[in-house]
Backbone as numpy.savetxt, mean C-alpha at the origin, in Angstrom:
# Nx Ny Nz CAx CAy CAz Cx Cy Cz
7.83 -25.04 11.68 7.00 -23.84 11.68 7.86 -22.60 11.68
7.32 -21.52 11.11 8.09 -20.29 11.02 8.10 -19.52 12.33
7.08 -19.72 13.15 6.97 -18.94 14.38 6.87 -19.87 15.58
7.39 -19.41 16.70 7.25 -20.17 17.93 5.84 -20.01 18.47
5.40 -20.97 19.28 4.05 -20.91 19.83 3.87 -19.69 20.73
4.93 -19.34 21.46 4.83 -18.18 22.36 4.61 -16.89 21.58
5.34 -16.74 20.46 5.20 -15.53 19.65 3.82 -15.48 19.00
3.34 -16.61 18.47 2.02 -16.65 17.85 0.95 -16.28 18.85
1.06 -16.82 20.08 0.09 -16.51 21.12 0.10 -15.02 21.46
1.30 -14.44 21.51 1.41 -13.01 21.79 0.76 -12.18 20.70
1.02 -12.53 19.45 0.42 -11.81 18.33 -1.10 -11.96 18.33
-1.58 -13.15 18.64 -3.02 -13.39 18.63 -3.71 -12.57 19.71
-3.09 -12.47 20.87 -3.66 -11.66 21.95 -3.74 -10.19 21.54
-2.66 -9.69 20.91 -2.66 -8.28 20.47 -3.70 -8.05 19.37
-3.83 -9.00 18.45 -4.77 -8.84 17.34 -6.21 -8.83 17.82
-6.50 -9.62 18.86 -7.87 -9.72 19.38 -8.19 -8.68 20.45
-7.23 -7.86 20.80 -7.46 -6.86 21.85 -8.42 -5.78 21.35
-9.17 -5.21 22.27 -10.13 -4.17 21.92 -9.43 -2.94 21.35
-8.26 -2.60 21.91 -7.51 -1.44 21.43 -7.13 -1.59 19.97
-6.63 -2.77 19.61 -6.23 -3.03 18.22 -7.44 -2.92 17.29
-8.56 -3.48 17.72 -9.75 -3.45 16.87 -10.30 -2.04 16.70
-10.25 -1.25 17.75 -10.74 0.13 17.67 -9.85 0.95 16.74
-8.53 0.80 16.88 -7.59 1.54 16.02 -7.80 1.18 14.56
-7.93 -0.12 14.28 -8.13 -0.57 12.90 -9.46 -0.06 12.36
-10.50 -0.09 13.20 -11.82 0.40 12.77 -11.77 1.88 12.40
-11.07 2.68 13.20 -10.96 4.11 12.91 -10.19 4.35 11.63
-9.01 3.70 11.49 -8.18 3.92 10.30 -8.87 3.40 9.04
-9.53 2.24 9.15 -10.23 1.68 7.98 -11.41 2.55 7.58
-12.13 3.07 8.55 -13.26 3.95 8.26 -12.80 5.22 7.55
-11.70 5.80 8.02 -11.15 6.99 7.37 -10.72 6.68 5.93
-10.13 5.50 5.74 -9.73 5.10 4.39 -10.94 4.94 3.48
-12.00 4.34 4.01 -13.23 4.16 3.23 -13.83 5.51 2.83
-13.84 6.45 3.77 -14.39 7.77 3.48 -13.56 8.52 2.44
-12.23 8.50 2.62 -11.36 9.25 1.70 -11.40 8.68 0.30
-11.36 7.37 0.17 -11.41 6.76 -1.16 -12.77 6.99 -1.83
-13.83 6.99 -1.03 -15.17 7.27 -1.57 -15.25 8.69 -2.11
-14.68 9.64 -1.36 -14.68 11.04 -1.80 -13.93 11.20 -3.12
-12.78 10.51 -3.24 -12.00 10.59 -4.49 -12.81 10.08 -5.67
-13.49 8.96 -5.49 -14.29 8.38 -6.58 -15.49 9.27 -6.93
-16.15 9.82 -5.91 -17.33 10.67 -6.15 -16.94 11.95 -6.88
-15.85 12.58 -6.45 -15.42 13.82 -7.09 -14.99 13.58 -8.53
-14.40 12.42 -8.80 -14.01 12.11 -10.19 -15.26 11.98 -11.06
-16.28 11.33 -10.54 -17.52 11.16 -11.32 -18.27 12.48 -11.48
-18.29 13.28 -10.41 -19.07 14.52 -10.41 -18.43 15.62 -11.26
-17.12 15.74 -11.24 -16.43 16.82 -11.94 -15.81 16.28 -13.23
-16.60 16.34 -14.30 -16.17 15.76 -15.57 -14.97 16.51 -16.18
-14.81 17.78 -15.83 -13.69 18.56 -16.37 -12.34 18.07 -15.84
-12.36 17.31 -14.76 -11.11 16.84 -14.15 -10.88 15.34 -14.37
-11.59 14.76 -15.35 -11.48 13.32 -15.58 -10.31 13.02 -16.52
-9.11 13.30 -16.05 -7.90 13.00 -16.81 -7.50 11.54 -16.57
-6.56 11.07 -17.38 -6.10 9.69 -17.23 -5.39 9.47 -15.89
-4.60 10.44 -15.46 -3.90 10.30 -14.18 -4.90 10.22 -13.02
-5.98 11.01 -13.11 -7.01 10.93 -12.06 -7.77 9.62 -12.14
-7.91 9.09 -13.35 -8.57 7.79 -13.50 -7.74 6.70 -12.81
-6.42 6.77 -12.98 -5.55 5.80 -12.29 -5.67 5.97 -10.78
-5.79 7.22 -10.33 -5.97 7.47 -8.91 -7.28 6.84 -8.41
-8.30 6.84 -9.25 -9.56 6.17 -8.88 -9.35 4.67 -8.76
-8.56 4.09 -9.68 -8.27 2.66 -9.59 -7.57 2.33 -8.26
-6.62 3.18 -7.88 -5.92 2.98 -6.61 -6.90 3.09 -5.45
-7.83 4.06 -5.55 -8.81 4.27 -4.50 -9.75 3.07 -4.37
-10.16 2.51 -5.50 -11.02 1.33 -5.48 -10.31 0.17 -4.78
-9.03 -0.02 -5.12 -8.24 -1.09 -4.49 -8.11 -0.85 -2.99
-7.81 0.39 -2.60 -7.67 0.71 -1.19 -9.01 0.59 -0.44
-10.11 0.93 -1.13 -11.43 0.78 -0.52 -11.71 -0.70 -0.20
-11.46 -1.57 -1.16 -11.66 -3.01 -0.95 -10.75 -3.53 0.16
-9.51 -3.04 0.18 -8.56 -3.48 1.20 -9.02 -3.04 2.59
-9.43 -1.78 2.71 -9.89 -1.26 4.01 -11.15 -1.98 4.48
-12.10 -2.19 3.55 -13.34 -2.87 3.91 -13.07 -4.31 4.33
-12.18 -4.97 3.61 -11.84 -6.36 3.94 -11.17 -6.46 5.30
-10.23 -5.55 5.57 -9.54 -5.56 6.86 -10.51 -5.28 8.00
-11.46 -4.38 7.75 -12.45 -4.04 8.78 -13.34 -5.24 9.10
-13.79 -5.92 8.05 -14.61 -7.12 8.26 -13.81 -8.21 8.94
-12.56 -8.40 8.50 -11.72 -9.44 9.09 -11.40 -9.20 10.55
-11.28 -7.93 10.94 -10.96 -7.61 12.32 -12.09 -8.00 13.26
-13.34 -7.84 12.80 -14.51 -8.15 13.64 -15.19 -9.44 13.20
-14.48 -10.27 12.45 -15.06 -11.50 11.93 -15.52 -12.42 13.06
-16.79 -12.81 13.07 -17.27 -13.71 14.12 -16.73 -15.12 13.94
-16.49 -15.78 15.02 -15.92 -17.13 14.98 -17.05 -18.16 15.08
-17.74 -18.38 13.96 -18.81 -19.38 13.95 -18.60 -20.32 12.76
-19.63 -21.12 12.45 -19.46 -22.16 11.43 -19.16 -21.60 10.04
-19.57 -20.34 9.78 -19.26 -19.72 8.51 -17.93 -18.98 8.53
-17.27 -19.01 9.68 -16.05 -18.24 9.83 -14.98 -18.57 8.81
-14.79 -19.86 8.50 -13.74 -20.26 7.57 -14.02 -19.77 6.16
-15.28 -19.81 5.74 -15.64 -19.34 4.41 -15.43 -17.83 4.30
-15.90 -17.11 5.33 -15.71 -15.66 5.35 -14.23 -15.33 5.33
-13.45 -16.11 6.07 -12.01 -15.89 6.14 -11.36 -16.06 4.77
-11.76 -17.08 4.03 -11.19 -17.31 2.70 -11.52 -16.15 1.76
-12.79 -15.74 1.79 -13.22 -14.63 0.92 -12.47 -13.36 1.28
-12.39 -13.10 2.58 -11.73 -11.89 3.05 -10.24 -11.91 2.72
-9.61 -13.08 2.81 -8.19 -13.20 2.47 -7.96 -12.92 0.98
-8.89 -13.37 0.13 -8.77 -13.12 -1.32 -8.90 -11.63 -1.62
-9.90 -10.98 -1.01 -10.10 -9.55 -1.25 -8.91 -8.75 -0.73
-8.41 -9.13 0.45 -7.25 -8.45 1.01 -6.03 -8.60 0.12
-5.77 -9.82 -0.33 -4.61 -10.07 -1.18 -4.69 -9.33 -2.50
-5.86 -9.37 -3.15 -6.02 -8.67 -4.43 -5.96 -7.16 -4.25
-6.66 -6.66 -3.23 -6.68 -5.22 -2.99 -5.30 -4.66 -2.73
-4.51 -5.38 -1.96 -3.16 -4.91 -1.63 -2.28 -4.87 -2.87
-2.31 -5.92 -3.68 -1.48 -5.97 -4.88 -1.98 -4.99 -5.94
-3.29 -4.85 -6.09 -3.84 -3.87 -7.03 -3.35 -2.47 -6.69
-3.41 -2.13 -5.40 -2.99 -0.80 -4.96 -1.51 -0.56 -5.26
-0.67 -1.55 -4.96 0.76 -1.42 -5.23 1.05 -1.24 -6.71
0.45 -2.09 -7.54 0.75 -2.06 -8.96 0.25 -0.77 -9.62
-0.95 -0.34 -9.29 -1.48 0.87 -9.92 -0.75 2.13 -9.42
-0.27 2.11 -8.19 0.55 3.23 -7.71 1.86 3.30 -8.49
2.44 2.15 -8.75 3.66 2.09 -9.56 3.38 2.54 -10.99
2.26 2.09 -11.55 1.90 2.47 -12.91 1.66 3.97 -13.02
1.11 4.58 -11.96 0.88 6.03 -11.98 2.21 6.77 -12.10
3.23 6.30 -11.38 4.56 6.92 -11.48 5.11 6.79 -12.89
4.95 5.61 -13.50 5.43 5.40 -14.87 4.67 6.31 -15.84
3.36 6.39 -15.66 2.53 7.21 -16.56 2.91 8.69 -16.45
3.08 9.18 -15.22 3.44 10.60 -15.03 4.79 10.92 -15.67
5.75 10.02 -15.51 7.07 10.25 -16.10 6.99 10.25 -17.62
6.22 9.33 -18.18 6.12 9.22 -19.64 5.43 10.44 -20.25
4.38 10.94 -19.61 3.63 12.07 -20.17 4.31 13.41 -19.91
4.87 13.59 -18.70 5.44 14.89 -18.34 6.89 15.03 -18.79
7.72 14.05 -18.46 9.15 14.14 -18.78 9.44 13.79 -20.23
8.86 12.68 -20.68 9.12 12.23 -22.06 8.18 12.87 -23.08
7.07 13.44 -22.58 6.08 14.07 -23.47 5.58 13.10 -24.55
5.34 11.87 -24.12 4.84 10.84 -25.04 3.45 10.38 -24.57
2.49 11.26 -24.69 1.15 10.97 -24.18 0.49 9.80 -24.91
0.67 9.76 -26.24 0.05 8.66 -26.98 0.63 7.32 -26.55
1.94 7.27 -26.35 2.57 6.04 -25.87 2.06 5.68 -24.48
1.87 6.69 -23.63 1.38 6.45 -22.27 -0.03 5.87 -22.29
-0.87 6.35 -23.23 -2.24 5.84 -23.32 -2.23 4.37 -23.78
-1.30 4.04 -24.67 -1.18 2.64 -25.10 -0.69 1.78 -23.94
0.27 2.32 -23.19 0.79 1.59 -22.03 -0.31 1.33 -21.01
-1.26 2.25 -20.91 -2.35 2.09 -19.94 -3.16 0.83 -20.21
-3.34 0.50 -21.49 -4.07 -0.73 -21.82 -3.32 -1.96 -21.33
-1.99 -1.89 -21.44 -1.18 -3.00 -20.93 -1.24 -3.03 -19.41
-1.27 -1.85 -18.80 -1.37 -1.76 -17.34 -2.61 -2.49 -16.84
-3.72 -2.37 -17.59 -4.95 -3.03 -17.16 -4.77 -4.55 -17.08
-4.07 -5.10 -18.06 -3.85 -6.56 -18.07 -3.02 -6.98 -16.87
-1.91 -6.26 -16.65 -1.02 -6.62 -15.56 -1.57 -6.17 -14.21
-2.11 -4.96 -14.17 -2.56 -4.40 -12.90 -3.68 -5.16 -12.24
-4.62 -5.64 -13.03 -5.73 -6.41 -12.48 -5.47 -7.92 -12.56
-4.80 -8.34 -13.64 -4.65 -9.77 -13.88 -3.67 -10.48 -12.98
-2.47 -9.90 -12.78 -1.44 -10.57 -11.97 -1.92 -10.86 -10.54
-2.52 -9.89 -9.83 -3.01 -10.20 -8.49 -4.06 -11.30 -8.48
-4.96 -11.30 -9.47 -5.98 -12.34 -9.53 -5.36 -13.72 -9.72
-4.33 -13.79 -10.56 -3.66 -15.08 -10.79 -2.95 -15.56 -9.53
-2.21 -14.66 -8.88 -1.46 -15.03 -7.68 -2.39 -15.45 -6.55
-3.39 -14.63 -6.27 -4.32 -14.92 -5.17 -5.18 -16.13 -5.51
-5.61 -16.24 -6.77 -6.40 -17.40 -7.16 -5.62 -18.70 -7.01
-4.34 -18.66 -7.36 -3.48 -19.84 -7.18 -3.32 -20.18 -5.71
-3.11 -19.16 -4.88 -2.98 -19.39 -3.44 -4.26 -20.00 -2.86
-5.42 -19.51 -3.33 -6.69 -20.06 -2.85 -6.86 -21.50 -3.30
-6.54 -21.77 -4.57 -6.67 -23.12 -5.08 -5.77 -24.12 -4.39
-4.59 -23.66 -3.95 -3.64 -24.54 -3.26 -3.84 -24.53 -1.75
-4.91 -23.85 -1.29 -5.26 -23.81 0.13 -4.16 -23.17 0.99
-3.64 -22.06 0.51 -2.58 -21.34 1.24 -3.12 -20.13 2.01
-4.40 -19.84 1.86 -4.99 -18.69 2.53 -5.77 -19.14 3.77
-5.80 -18.29 4.79 -6.52 -18.62 6.01 -6.14 -17.69 7.14
-6.39 -18.13 8.35 -6.08 -17.32 9.52 -4.57 -17.31 9.76
-4.06 -16.16 10.21 -2.63 -16.11 10.56 -2.43 -15.69 12.01
-3.54 -15.62 12.78 -3.49 -15.39 14.23 -2.72 -14.12 14.60
-2.80 -13.13 13.73 -2.19 -11.84 14.04 -0.70 -11.78 13.84
-0.10 -12.84 13.30 1.35 -12.84 13.15 1.82 -12.05 11.93
1.02 -12.08 10.84 1.39 -11.38 9.62 0.54 -10.14 9.37
-0.63 -10.10 9.95 -1.50 -8.93 9.86 -1.95 -8.57 11.27
-2.80 -7.56 11.37 -3.29 -7.14 12.68 -4.62 -7.79 13.02
-4.81 -9.02 12.57 -5.98 -9.76 12.99 -6.84 -10.32 11.88
-6.66 -9.84 10.64 -7.51 -10.32 9.56 -6.83 -11.47 8.80
-7.62 -12.19 8.01 -7.12 -13.37 7.30 -6.27 -12.95 6.09
-5.29 -13.79 5.81 -4.42 -13.57 4.65 -3.72 -14.88 4.37
-2.41 -14.96 4.42 -1.70 -16.22 4.25 -1.82 -17.03 5.55
-2.12 -18.31 5.41 -2.30 -19.18 6.57 -0.97 -19.35 7.31
-0.93 -18.94 8.59 0.31 -19.02 9.36 0.66 -20.44 9.78
-0.25 -21.40 9.56 0.04 -22.79 9.93 0.85 -23.52 8.85
1.14 -22.83 7.75 1.96 -23.45 6.70 3.37 -23.72 7.22
4.03 -24.70 6.59 5.42 -24.95 6.91 6.28 -23.74 6.57
7.41 -23.60 7.24 8.23 -22.39 7.12 8.57 -22.05 5.66
9.07 -23.02 4.90 9.46 -22.76 3.51 8.27 -22.33 2.68
7.12 -22.98 2.91 5.91 -22.65 2.19 5.44 -21.24 2.55
5.51 -20.92 3.83 5.10 -19.60 4.31 5.99 -18.50 3.73
7.29 -18.77 3.70 8.23 -17.80 3.13 7.94 -17.56 1.65
7.70 -18.65 0.92 7.44 -18.55 -0.51 6.23 -17.67 -0.80
5.13 -17.91 -0.11 3.90 -17.18 -0.39 3.95 -15.76 0.16
4.71 -15.56 1.21 4.86 -14.19 1.71 5.64 -13.34 0.71
6.64 -13.94 0.08 7.38 -13.21 -0.96 6.52 -13.02 -2.21
5.74 -14.03 -2.57 4.91 -13.93 -3.77 3.77 -12.93 -3.61
3.20 -12.81 -2.40 2.03 -11.97 -2.19 2.34 -10.68 -1.43
3.61 -10.50 -1.02 3.88 -9.32 -0.23 5.23 -8.68 -0.45
6.27 -9.26 0.12 7.57 -8.59 0.21 8.15 -8.23 -1.15
8.13 -9.15 -2.11 8.76 -8.88 -3.40 8.08 -7.71 -4.12
6.75 -7.65 -4.06 6.02 -6.56 -4.70 6.24 -5.25 -3.96
6.33 -5.31 -2.64 6.61 -4.10 -1.85 7.96 -3.49 -2.25
8.99 -4.31 -2.23 10.34 -3.83 -2.53 10.41 -3.28 -3.96
9.81 -4.01 -4.92 9.81 -3.55 -6.30 9.09 -2.20 -6.43
7.97 -2.04 -5.74 7.21 -0.79 -5.80 7.99 0.35 -5.17
8.64 0.10 -4.03 9.44 1.15 -3.38 10.51 1.67 -4.35
11.18 0.75 -5.02 12.28 1.13 -5.91 11.76 1.87 -7.14
10.75 1.29 -7.80 10.26 1.86 -9.06 9.59 3.22 -8.84
8.76 3.32 -7.81 8.09 4.60 -7.54 9.13 5.68 -7.23
10.12 5.34 -6.43 11.16 6.31 -6.08 11.96 6.73 -7.32
12.35 5.77 -8.14 13.16 6.06 -9.33 12.41 6.97 -10.30
11.16 6.63 -10.61 10.41 7.41 -11.60 10.07 8.80 -11.10
9.75 8.92 -9.81 9.44 10.26 -9.30 10.70 11.11 -9.15
11.83 10.49 -8.83 13.08 11.24 -8.77 13.46 11.73 -10.17
13.31 10.88 -11.18 13.60 11.30 -12.56 12.64 12.40 -13.00
11.38 12.30 -12.61 10.41 13.34 -12.94 10.76 14.65 -12.25
11.16 14.55 -11.00 11.55 15.74 -10.25 12.78 16.40 -10.88
13.76 15.61 -11.29 14.96 16.16 -11.94 14.60 16.85 -13.25
13.67 16.26 -13.99 13.23 16.87 -15.24 12.58 18.22 -14.99
11.69 18.28 -14.01 11.00 19.54 -13.70 11.99 20.58 -13.22
12.95 20.16 -12.39 13.96 21.10 -11.89 14.79 21.67 -13.06
15.15 20.83 -14.01 15.91 21.30 -15.17 15.09 22.27 -16.02
13.81 21.97 -16.18 12.94 22.85 -16.96 12.81 24.23 -16.31
12.73 24.22 -14.97 12.61 25.49 -14.26 13.89 26.31 -14.40
15.04 25.64 -14.24 16.32 26.36 -14.29 16.66 26.86 -15.69
16.23 26.12 -16.72 16.57 26.49 -18.10 15.56 27.43 -18.74
14.43 27.61 -18.09 13.38 28.46 -18.67 12.90 29.52 -17.67
13.84 30.10 -16.96 13.48 31.11 -15.96 12.80 32.32 -16.60
13.19 32.64 -17.82 12.64 33.83 -18.47 11.16 33.69 -18.81
10.66 32.44 -18.83 9.26 32.22 -19.19 8.31 32.47 -18.02
8.86 32.59 -16.81 8.01 32.86 -15.66 7.69 34.36 -15.62
6.42 34.71 -15.45 6.04 36.13 -15.46 6.59 36.91 -14.27
6.89 36.23 -13.17 7.40 36.91 -11.98 8.22 35.95 -11.14
8.95 36.52 -10.17 9.72 35.70 -9.25 8.81 34.85 -8.39
7.63 35.39 -8.09 6.67 34.65 -7.28 6.22 33.38 -8.00
5.98 33.49 -9.30 5.56 32.33 -10.07 6.65 31.26 -10.10
7.90 31.71 -10.20 9.01 30.77 -10.19 9.13 30.09 -8.83
8.92 30.85 -7.77 8.99 30.27 -6.42 7.88 29.23 -6.21
6.71 29.50 -6.78 5.61 28.54 -6.68 5.97 27.24 -7.40
6.60 27.37 -8.58 7.03 26.19 -9.33 8.08 25.40 -8.57
9.01 26.09 -7.94 10.04 25.42 -7.14 9.45 24.72 -5.93
8.46 25.35 -5.32 7.80 24.73 -4.17 7.07 23.46 -4.58
6.40 23.53 -5.74 5.73 22.34 -6.27 6.74 21.23 -6.56
7.91 21.62 -7.03 8.97 20.66 -7.30 9.43 19.99 -6.02
9.57 20.77 -4.96 9.97 20.20 -3.67 8.89 19.28 -3.11
7.65 19.68 -3.27 6.55 18.85 -2.78 6.47 17.51 -3.50
6.93 17.47 -4.75 6.92 16.22 -5.51 7.78 15.16 -4.85
8.81 15.60 -4.13 9.68 14.65 -3.44 8.95 13.93 -2.32
7.85 14.51 -1.84 7.09 13.89 -0.76 6.29 12.67 -1.23
6.06 12.56 -2.54 5.23 11.47 -3.05 5.85 10.10 -2.75
7.08 9.81 -3.22 7.66 8.50 -2.89 7.94 8.35 -1.40
8.31 9.47 -0.74 8.58 9.42 0.69 7.34 8.99 1.46
6.20 9.60 1.12 4.94 9.25 1.78 4.54 7.82 1.47
4.66 7.43 0.22 4.29 6.08 -0.20 5.06 5.03 0.59
6.37 5.23 0.72 7.20 4.27 1.46 6.92 4.34 2.95
6.77 5.55 3.48 6.57 5.73 4.91 5.31 5.03 5.40
4.26 5.03 4.59 2.99 4.45 5.00 2.96 2.93 4.84
3.90 2.37 4.08 3.84 0.94 3.80 5.02 0.13 4.34
6.15 0.77 4.58 7.36 0.02 4.91 7.25 -0.72 6.23
6.40 -0.23 7.14 6.29 -0.88 8.45 5.73 -2.29 8.33
4.78 -2.46 7.41 4.24 -3.80 7.21 5.32 -4.72 6.66
6.11 -4.23 5.73 7.20 -5.03 5.16 8.21 -5.41 6.24
8.58 -4.44 7.07 9.53 -4.72 8.16 8.96 -5.74 9.13
7.68 -5.64 9.40 7.07 -6.61 10.33 7.16 -8.01 9.76
6.86 -8.17 8.48 6.94 -9.50 7.88 8.36 -10.04 7.97
9.34 -9.21 7.68 10.74 -9.64 7.72 11.14 -10.02 9.14
10.74 -9.22 10.11 11.07 -9.52 11.50 10.41 -10.83 11.94
9.15 -11.01 11.56 8.42 -12.22 11.97 9.10 -13.47 11.43
9.52 -13.42 10.17 10.01 -14.62 9.52 11.51 -14.87 9.69
12.28 -13.80 9.85 13.74 -13.96 9.86 14.39 -13.58 11.18
13.72 -12.76 11.99 14.36 -12.30 13.22 13.47 -12.59 14.42
12.67 -13.63 14.32 11.80 -14.00 15.43 12.63 -14.49 16.61
12.53 -13.82 17.74 13.32 -14.18 18.90 12.68 -15.24 19.76
11.36 -15.46 19.53 10.68 -16.44 20.35 10.17 -15.88 21.67
10.38 -14.60 21.91 9.90 -14.00 23.15 8.42 -13.67 23.00
7.66 -14.01 24.00 6.21 -13.87 23.91 5.78 -12.42 23.79
6.57 -11.50 24.26 6.15 -10.09 24.22 6.41 -9.45 22.87
7.21 -10.07 22.01 7.52 -9.54 20.68 7.87 -8.06 20.78
8.94 -7.79 21.50 9.32 -6.40 21.79 9.57 -5.59 20.53
10.10 -6.25 19.49 10.41 -5.53 18.26 9.16 -5.07 17.54
8.04 -5.82 17.70 6.79 -5.41 17.07 6.28 -4.11 17.71
6.43 -4.03 19.02 6.05 -2.81 19.73 6.95 -1.65 19.32
8.24 -1.95 19.17 9.19 -0.91 18.76 8.84 -0.37 17.38
8.48 -1.25 16.45 8.09 -0.81 15.11 6.86 0.07 15.17
5.93 -0.27 16.05 4.71 0.53 16.18 5.03 1.94 16.62
5.88 2.08 17.66 6.21 3.41 18.15 7.05 4.19 17.15
7.91 3.49 16.40 8.68 4.16 15.35 7.75 4.71 14.27
6.74 3.90 13.90 5.79 4.34 12.89 5.04 5.58 13.36
4.54 5.55 14.59 3.81 6.69 15.13 4.70 7.93 15.17
5.96 7.74 15.62 6.88 8.87 15.70 7.18 9.48 14.35
7.45 8.63 13.35 7.75 9.13 12.02 6.53 9.83 11.40
5.34 9.27 11.62 4.14 9.87 11.07 3.87 11.24 11.69
4.06 11.35 12.99 3.86 12.63 13.67 4.85 13.68 13.14
6.11 13.27 12.97 7.11 14.18 12.44 6.78 14.58 11.00
6.33 13.60 10.22 5.99 13.89 8.83 4.81 14.86 8.74
3.80 14.67 9.57 2.64 15.56 9.56 3.04 16.98 9.97
4.00 17.08 10.90 4.48 18.40 11.30 5.18 19.10 10.14
6.01 18.35 9.40 6.69 18.92 8.23 5.67 19.31 7.16
4.66 18.47 6.96 3.64 18.74 5.95 2.85 20.00 6.28
2.55 20.21 7.57 1.84 21.41 7.98 2.68 22.66 7.70
3.97 22.57 7.91 4.84 23.71 7.66 4.85 24.11 6.19
4.69 23.09 5.29 4.68 23.38 3.86 3.32 23.91 3.42
């Protein structure tokens, strides 16, 4: 087994605690509201229905399904239908998570292609390919996992209480599916999103420096520079909000100490809270 019984018991207690469920309920509800607002505004304001906003809607749909699935899984009743609900919820969670990652990466590629390369027609063609990969790959991976009976309860060891990859799998099997459904896609997304947004930022910075005479005033140039600086927050925010889950998976599988208190899990939680508070303070200043 990948985890010791003491560690699994500790994770299960934390996942089933009222505090954990309340926190997840609040965060999931906020996610549901925000993604709903994004979708409604896209439908209501036809003048703003650009391709980039359409991709943002796809990301919102994926995040909506993920938040709803996690919310249901957190309060999932333990009765005779529990296993069926768990399987369905694990499929929605797995697909929603991968859909969100892939479409966020595709948005970075699309923005770079249209803004930096100025190849809008090529970007529109690429979007059709994105649909095949963005929706199809997660369905194939999760469908295969379901067919091979790899999805189920993980007792709070890999998530905060909802169903996903079955933690009762043998260690090698658990590692394989965790990489296939989580870590590998996370790392690839972190790298690709950062690379494309950095290249886009460099392009915008060069355009600003080489075309200073085109700005009607110094104020307009300062606004453009500020927008350029804010662009750097996109990959930073994307990684900051997701890397903790990746670190938790790595710690669980590779650095499990066997201590029932799982001190490192608590440390990751406080680090996440600290970084988020600092980030929000910086964002308010901007």
